C-alpha positions, 0 to 999 in steps of 0.5 A, a space after each residue: 719961766 713959761 706961763 701956766 697956759 703954755 703947753 709947750 711944743 708937745 701941746 702945740 703938735 698935739 693940737 695940730 694933730 687933733 685938728 688935722 684928724 678932725 678935718 679929715 674925719 668930718 670931710 673939711 679937709 677935702 673941700 677945695 674951691 677949685 674942684 667940685 664934689 666929684 673931683 672935676 675942675 670947676 673951669 677948664 684948664 688952658 695951656 698957653 703956648 709960648 706966644 700967649 705966655 710971652 704976651 701975658 708976661 709983657 702986660 
């Protein structure tokens, strides 16, 4: 028998939907530590060539 505080699967998905919608409405869903407010990356991406990649995996 379920506890009185257990709202079941529907309650779980309802809570998830509520928190997701709230995050999108107040902007917290867009916050990302890798990009600034304008959407540009914080640091410049570097593409390694095969020798650099091999050296990184060897360490």
